[in-house]
C-alpha positions in Angstrom: 63.8 -0.8 7.7 64.6 -4.0 5.8 68.2 -4.9 5.3 69.5 -6.4 2.1 70.4 -9.7 3.7 66.8 -10.4 4.5 65.8 -9.6 0.9 68.6 -11.7 -0.6 67.5 -14.7 1.6 63.9 -14.2 0.5 64.6 -13.9 -3.2 67.3 -16.5 -3.7 66.1 -20.0 -4.7 68.3 -21.6 -2.1 69.4 -20.0 1.1 69.8 -21.4 4.6 67.8 -18.5 6.0 65.0 -18.6 3.3 62.4 -20.0 5.7 63.1 -17.3 8.3 63.0 -14.6 5.6 59.7 -15.9 4.2 58.2 -15.7 7.7 59.4 -12.2 8.3 58.1 -11.0 4.8 54.8 -12.7 5.6 54.5 -10.8 8.8 55.4 -7.6 7.0 52.6 -8.3 4.4 50.1 -8.8 7.3 51.1 -5.5 8.8 52.5 -6.9 12.0 55.5 -4.5 12.0 53.6 -1.5 10.9 55.1 0.6 8.1 58.3 -1.1 6.8 60.6 0.3 4.1 63.9 -0.4 2.4 66.4 2.3 1.7 67.3 3.4 -1.8 70.8 2.0 -1.3 69.4 -1.5 -0.5 67.4 -1.5 -3.7 70.4 -0.3 -5.7 72.5 -3.1 -4.2 69.9 -5.7 -5.0 69.7 -4.5 -8.6 73.5 -4.4 -9.2 74.1 -7.8 -7.5 71.3 -9.3 -9.5 72.5 -8.0 -12.8 75.9 -9.5 -12.2 
């Protein structure tokens, strides 16, 4: 399961953990970790924080 912190670091233009997040997302895209998902709550949090 993906945590919101990883997604925030990946999506933000500048974040001190952006490089690490990008590598992890790349591994997820390649299927290294198998099936990965984000909870509905994480997606809601991303939406509401992004809107504000």
